[in-house]
C-alpha positions, -999 to +999 in steps of 0.1 A: +504-143+218+472-141+238+440-138+217+407-124+227+391-159+229+417-170+255+406-141+278+370-153+279+358-180+303+343-211+287+307-202+299+307-167+286+298-154+252+297-120+235+259-120+232+253-128+268+260-093+280+231-075+296+230-046+272+222-069+242+185-072+239+162-087+213+153-057+192+131-077+168+104-084+194+090-049+190+095-048+152+063-054+133+065-053+095+034-059+074+035-091+054+036-082+017+011-100-005-002-124+021-032-137+003-053-146+033-047-113+051-052-093+019-085-110+010-098-106+046-089-069+046-104-064+012-137-079+023-138-060+055-125-025+045-134-019+009-139-031-025-135-017-060-173-012-061-171+009-029-144+029-045-164+035-077-194+046-056-172+070-036-159+084-069-195+090-080-204+108-048-173+129-047-173+165-060-174+166-098-144+190-101-121+165-083-132+135-105-139+152-138-110+136-156-117+102-141-154+104-151-144+117-185-120+088-192-146+063-178-173+075-202-150+075-232-133+042-227-142+022-195-120-008-205-089+014-206-097+029-172-101-005-156-071-020-173-048+010-168-058+017-132-071-014-115-090-004-084-075-032-063-040-017-069-051+016-055-067+000-025-036-019-018-014+012-021-036+031+004-039+001+028-075-005+018-087+029+027-114+036+001-114+074+004-077+077+000-077+052-028-104+072-046-084+104-042-053+088-055-072+074-085-087+108-093-053+125-090-038+098-113-063+107-141-060+144-135-022+143-138-024+119-167-046+143-187-023+172-177+009+154-189-004+134-219-035+154-229-069+140-237-069+108-258 
């Protein structure tokens, strides 16, 4: 019997066809937990202090539950919702991270009630 390999010339290979291209050259995936990049972006784009300041300046109705929890038990707020986690989730966008944090406390109060 004649196999597929016997029909190929010694200098040819399957991957040498012109329609095979390197598709990975245009694929850019962010590096997850790259400490150098993460620290640089953190310093340039926002910090937990910036996020807290943005929360204070935001409309009271949006952040009522967050401010309430912060006044009752600041340690719980900082342990349960670390600002850096919210910044990472929102790609170090301080405004989006602050919105997400406020929404977290609003939904937490709605689901679990006031502690």
